[in-house]
Backbone as a ProteinNet text record, in pm:
[ID]
protein_1_A
[PRIMARY]
MIREICRDTFFLSQKAQPAAPEDRQIAADLLETLLHYREGCVGMAANMIGEAKRIIVFDNEGTPQVMYNPEIIKKSDPYQTEEGCLSLAGTRPVKRWKTVKVRWQNEAFEERIKTFTGWTAQIIQHEIDHCEGILI
[TERTIARY]
-3886.9	-3859.5	-3729.4	-3731.9	-3611	-3520.5	-3397.8	-3303.1	-3198.5	-3138.8	-3030.9	-2904.8	-2829.7	-2706.2	-2593.9	-2527	-2414.2	-2289.4	-2222.9	-2098.4	-1980.1	-2000.1	-1897	-1797.8	-1679.1	-1582.7	-1532.5	-1529	-1489.4	-1590.2	-1719.2	-1824.4	-1822.4	-1812.1	-1813.4	-1694.4	-1585.6	-1466	-1468.2	-1575.5	-1589.2	-1653.5	-1605.9	-1661.3	-1802.3	-1895.2	-2034.4	-2051	-2150.5	-2184.6	-2281	-2282.4	-2375.9	-2520.9	-2599.2	-2741.9	-2820.1	-2934.1	-3021.9	-3166.5	-3258.6	-3397.4	-3457.3	-3414.5	-3469.3	-3421.1	-3330.9	-3280.1	-3357.5	-3468.7	-3545.8	-3590.8	-3622.1	-3665.6	-3551.3	-3428.6	-3313.3	-3307.3	-3326.9	-3325	-3437.1	-3554.9	-3668.2	-3636.3	-3578.7	-3540.4	-3431.4	-3337.3	-3227.2	-3281.5	-3373.7	-3433.9	-3512.5	-3589.3	-3665.6	-3571.7	-3461.8	-3364	-3297	-3261.9	-3203.4	-3299.4	-3425.9	-3523.5	-3538.5	-3528	-3535	-3418.3	-3301	-3180.5	-3147.5	-3240.6	-3213	-3159.2	-3181.6	-3127.9	-2975.2	-2914.7	-2769.7	-2705.3	-2780.9	-2729.8	-2788.7	-2702.2	-2747.8	-2732.5	-2674.7	-2658	-2627.3	-2661.7	-2634	-2607.2	-2526.3	-2502.6	-2561.4	-2596	-2663.9	-2585.8	-2451.5	-2376.9	-2393.7	-2437.8	-2462.6	-2583.8	-2667.2	-2779.3	-2759.8	-2633.9	-2601	-2623.2	-2635.7	-2657	-2540.1	-2468	-2348.7	-2386.4	-2464.9	-2510.7	-2472.8	-2447.1	-2409.9	-2534.8	-2584.5	-2701.1	-2670.3	-2695.7	-2681.9	-2809	-2835.1	-2942.7	-2884.2	-2933.2	-2879.7	-2976.4	-2951.5	-3029.1	-2972.2	-3047.2	-3005.1	-3074.6	-3016.7	-3069.9	-3216.1	-3247.1	-3380.4	-3468.9	-3425.8	-3503.9	-3423.7	-3481	-3408.8	-3389.3	-3270	-3241	-3177.3	-3215	-3158.9	-3072.3	-2955.8	-2870.2	-2833.2	-2855.6	-2810.3	-2680.5	-2582.9	-2455.5	-2386.1	-2376.1	-2311.7	-2160.5	-2104.9	-1959.1	-1920.9	-1810.8	-1759	-1676.7	-1711.7	-1640	-1550.1	-1565.5	-1478.1	-1482.8	-1368.3	-1363.6	-1263.8	-1289.3	-1197.7	-1200.3	-1094.2	-1078.3	-1074.7	-963.5	-952.8	-943.4	-990.4	-977.9	-978	-930.2	-928	-1043	-1105.1	-1213.3	-1216.1	-1312.1	-1335	-1477.8	-1496.5	-1629.8	-1654.1	-1780.5	-1826	-1910.5	-1947	-2026.9	-2112.8	-2237.1	-2329.2	-2277.9	-2200.2	-2148.6	-2020.1	-1955.6	-1826.4	-1827.5	-1753.6	-1746.4	-1648.4	-1679	-1586.7	-1583.7	-1485.4	-1464.8	-1321.3	-1299.4	-1167.8	-1139	-1010.8	-975.3	-990.5	-1030.1	-1050.9	-1031.6	-984.2	-971.3	-1099.2	-1156.5	-1275.7	-1252.9	-1349	-1344.4	-1466.1	-1446.5	-1556.8	-1660.9	-1615.6	-1706.4	-1684.3	-1794.3	-1786.4	-1894	-1855.5	-1950.9	-1980.2	-2107.3	-2147.4	-2235.4	-2206.5	-2293.3	-2361.5	-2491.7	-2566.8	-2690.7	-2766.9	-2896.3	-3004.3	-3115.6	-3227.7	-3314.8	-3431.6	-3516.6	-3570	-3572.5	-3613.4	-3491.9	-3376.2	-3248.5	-3209.5	-3244.7	-3200.9	-3075.7	-2976.5	-2851.6	-2871.6	-2807.9	-2809.2	-2666.2	-2636.6	-2507.6	-2536.4	-2474.2	-2495.1	-2371.7	-2346	-2237.1	-2294.3	-2231.4	-2271.2	-2157.6	-2190.7	-2089.8	-2117.3	-2015.4	-2031.3	-2069	-2160.2	-2201.6	-2259.6	-2343.8	-2404	-2295.3	-2196.8	-2085.6	-2010.4	-1991.4	-1919.8	-1997.7	-2127.8	-2211.2	-2200.3	-2214.3	-2209	-2074	-1965.1	-1832.5	-1821.3	-1872.5	-1867.9	-1942.4	-2061.5	-2142.3	-2082.9	-2027.1	-1962.1	-1839	-1768.1	-1658	-1708.5	-1825.4	-1883.4	-1899.1	-1950.8	-1969.7	-1837.9	-1730.3	-1598.1	-1528.8	-1593.6	-1533	-1432	-1435.8	-1343.4	-1407.5	-1340.6	-1389.1	-1310.5	-1380.7	-1309.5	-1241.8
1024.8	986.6	905.4	795.6	714.9	787.7	809.6	885.9	793.4	839.7	767.3	771.2	661.1	651.7	723	813.8	888.2	800.3	789.5	712.4	799.2	929.4	1025.5	1042	982.2	984.2	1125.1	1213.9	1352	1417.2	1404.1	1460.9	1394.5	1261.7	1188.4	1220.9	1269.1	1301.1	1443.8	1517.7	1653	1648.1	1730.5	1736.5	1797.3	1736.9	1782.6	1908.6	1987.6	2109.1	2074.8	2153.7	2127	2125.9	2039.1	2030	2128.2	2171.5	2265.3	2215.5	2271.8	2225	2220.8	2309.9	2308.6	2188.3	2108.7	1989.7	1862.7	1876.2	1757.4	1672.1	1734	1655.3	1568.2	1617.5	1535.8	1411.9	1431	1317.4	1219	1269.6	1182.7	1101.8	1167	1097.3	994.3	1031.1	941	816	834	721.4	631.7	691.7	614	536.8	599.2	532.6	417.5	438.4	330.7	212.3	239	129.7	55.5	128.5	66.2	-31.2	3.4	-78.5	-165	-184	-251.1	-393	-458.6	-594.5	-594.8	-484.9	-481.7	-358	-286.2	-160.1	-136.9	-99.6	-78.7	66.5	151	291.1	373.4	502	592.9	732.6	806.4	947.9	1028.4	1153.2	1236	1250	1250.6	1266.3	1145.6	1033.2	915.2	933.9	1035.1	1068.4	1206.9	1252	1377	1503.4	1492.3	1609.1	1623.9	1733.6	1754.9	1811.5	1735.6	1776.2	1669.6	1711.5	1619.5	1553.2	1455.5	1378.4	1231.8	1145.7	1002.2	932.5	818.2	729.3	589.2	509	374.8	286	157.1	56.6	46.1	95.5	90.9	-27.8	-145.9	-269.9	-290.8	-271.9	-297.2	-174.9	-61.6	62	166.3	220.6	323.3	448.3	506.4	626.8	731.3	856.5	971.5	1049.8	1093.2	1182	1302.1	1420.6	1543.4	1586.1	1623.6	1676.5	1585.7	1455.2	1364.4	1384.5	1363.8	1365.5	1268.2	1199.6	1107.4	1189.7	1179.2	1257.5	1169.9	1039.1	947.3	811.9	741.6	609.6	522.5	391.9	299.9	162.1	87	-51.1	-60.8	-18.8	-25.7	-169.7	-190.8	-319.9	-298.7	-397.7	-394.8	-479.9	-433.3	-507.6	-471.6	-526.8	-492	-444.5	-343	-289.8	-269.3	-275.7	-239.9	-113.9	-58.9	63.8	64	105.9	112.1	206.4	307.1	405.3	360.9	256.7	213.2	62.6	19.8	-123	-193.6	-316.7	-399.3	-368	-430.2	-405.7	-358.3	-293.9	-239.9	-258.1	-272.4	-280.6	-143.6	-145	-19.5	-40.5	63.1	60.7	117.8	47.1	91.8	80.2	130.1	129.6	52.6	-34.7	-116	-31.2	78.7	165.9	310.3	380.4	522	599	716	807.6	915.3	935.6	1023.4	1137.2	1257.9	1373.6	1406.4	1428.8	1461	1540.5	1577.2	1642.2	1549.5	1543	1459.9	1539	1483.2	1548.1	1683.6	1708.2	1839.2	1931.5	1885.1	1955	1981.3	1883.9	1883.3	1797.3	1844.8	1770.5	1641.3	1536.4	1406.1	1354.8	1275.3	1207.8	1065.7	969.4	829	749.4	642.6	551	431.4	396.7	282.7	182.8	54.8	-50	-145.6	-226.6	-336.2	-291.7	-368.8	-348.4	-208.8	-162.8	-29.8	77.5	63.4	159.6	160	43	34.7	105.6	85.2	151	302.4	351.5	495.5	553	483.7	531.5	542.7	442.4	443.3	565.6	590.7	701.6	837.7	850.2	976.4	999.9	891.6	906	970.9	927.3	989.6	1139.6	1180.8	1323.8	1399.5	1331.1	1393.9	1386.1	1322.5	1307.5	1195	1105.1	991.3	873.2	822.6	706	583.7	475.8	353.8	294.1
-509.4	-646.3	-649.7	-718.7	-736.8	-835.4	-794.6	-875.4	-936.5	-1045.9	-1113.7	-1026.5	-1027.2	-949.3	-1024.3	-954.8	-1012.4	-1009.4	-1120.8	-1129.5	-1174.3	-1174.5	-1214.3	-1099	-1111.9	-1001.4	-970.2	-1068.5	-1040	-946.9	-978.4	-892.4	-754.9	-751.9	-625.9	-536.7	-595.2	-516.3	-460.5	-484.5	-431.1	-292	-201.4	-67.1	-72.7	-1.5	-1.1	83.3	48.9	122.7	236.6	342.7	453	405	465	433.2	519.8	468.3	537.9	526.3	601.8	596.1	455.4	369.3	231.9	150.4	205.7	136.5	173.6	241.4	283.7	165.4	51.7	-64.4	-116.5	-108.4	-147.5	-59.2	72.4	165.1	133.1	100.6	65.6	-60.2	-161.5	-284.7	-256.1	-171.8	-136.1	-67.6	24.5	95.3	-0.3	-88.3	-185.8	-279.7	-317.8	-404.4	-330.1	-202.4	-121.9	-113.3	-87.1	-76.4	-208.6	-318.5	-451.3	-472.9	-423.3	-442.1	-319.9	-227.9	-100.3	-112.9	-225.8	-243.3	-248.9	-294.8	-307.6	-247.6	-162.5	-109.1	30.3	126.6	264.7	310.5	226.5	261.6	138.3	145.2	34.6	88.3	13.9	41.2	-74.8	-46.1	-146.5	-276.6	-268.6	-393.9	-486.2	-430.8	-514.7	-605.9	-575.9	-664.7	-726.9	-727.2	-795.7	-716.2	-583.9	-499.2	-402.8	-409.7	-326.8	-190.2	-115.2	17.5	119.4	243.9	352.8	408.8	334.4	377.1	350	449.5	428.3	474.5	414.3	458.2	465.7	560	574.8	649.9	638	708.9	850.1	947.4	1087.1	1153.8	1133.6	1190.1	1153.1	1023.6	972.3	958.9	1012.5	1004	926.5	818.5	743.4	829.1	824.1	900.5	810.9	833.6	762.6	860.4	814.4	892.3	806	860.8	797.4	865.3	786.2	834.9	936.7	905.8	1001.1	1005.8	1124.1	1139.4	1250.3	1228.5	1329.2	1427.1	1555.5	1656.8	1743.8	1733.5	1807	1737	1735.3	1672.1	1746.4	1743.9	1812.2	1746.2	1771.5	1723	1570.9	1508.3	1362.1	1312.9	1190.9	1124.4	973.5	901	754.6	701.5	595	531.1	383	310.6	170.7	156.4	72.3	49.3	-99.3	-133.8	-266.5	-255.4	-370.2	-372.9	-498.3	-482.4	-595.2	-704.5	-665.7	-761.3	-830.8	-778.4	-830.9	-857.1	-956.8	-989.1	-895.3	-858.9	-782.7	-634	-565.7	-423.2	-402.2	-290	-258.1	-109.5	-73.6	69	135	261	332.4	482.9	550.8	696.9	756.9	851.8	922.2	1072.2	1148.8	1294.5	1345.7	1443.5	1497.1	1568.7	1629.8	1704.9	1662.3	1632.6	1598	1674.1	1720.6	1782.6	1679.3	1648.5	1538.9	1591.2	1540.8	1566.2	1433.6	1436.5	1315.7	1354.6	1252.4	1273.5	1220.3	1293.9	1249.7	1151.2	1116.6	1016.4	1061.2	1193.8	1246.3	1263.7	1218.5	1228.8	1374.5	1459.9	1599.1	1607.1	1685.2	1696.5	1776	1728.1	1793.8	1800.3	1903.1	1915.4	1960.9	1893.8	1928.8	1889.9	1963.7	1931.8	1856.9	1745.9	1663.8	1660.7	1647.8	1643.9	1528.1	1497.6	1402.1	1262	1202.2	1063.1	1042	1134.3	1120.3	1120.2	1207.8	1211.7	1079	1021.4	893.2	782.9	778.4	676.7	690.7	813.1	837.2	792.3	824.1	784.4	632.9	561.9	415.2	361.3	415.5	364.3	402.9	522.4	560	471.8	435.3	339.2	209.9	162	42.4	62.9	178.3	206.7	202.9	238.4	239.3	103	5.1	-126.4	-133.3	-34.7	-29.7	-99.8	-202.3	-275	-228.3	-202.3	-161.6	-282.2
[MASK]
++++++++++++++++++++++++++++++++++++++++++++++++++++++++++++++++++++++++++++++++++++++++++++++++++++++++++++++++++++++++++++++++++++++++

């Protein structure tokens, strides 16, 4: 189901709770909402649809990917950039990392670890910030 985008900065600034298998419908709604907004959005976190759960979805080089309980475990090569957000008006300066190593759970809640670089790494960092209650 396509969900309404949350723009409540108080809610968005709250740290998300860990996701569990019973949260799969939230992930499905999040993915459907991302696909609906794909012209202007490349990633979303569950709190952007009003759910305080650690779930992100993003465009992984043309393939939509879901991550439950993602966390960055290593990062390198910092740089400054500007980002926008579907939940917030305008763009803001932000520090990002060119390479990030991420640990998460897949749809079967099996642990995965992978290193991401470039644009995909930037998207993931933005969405994990949402999970942490960090607004750009």
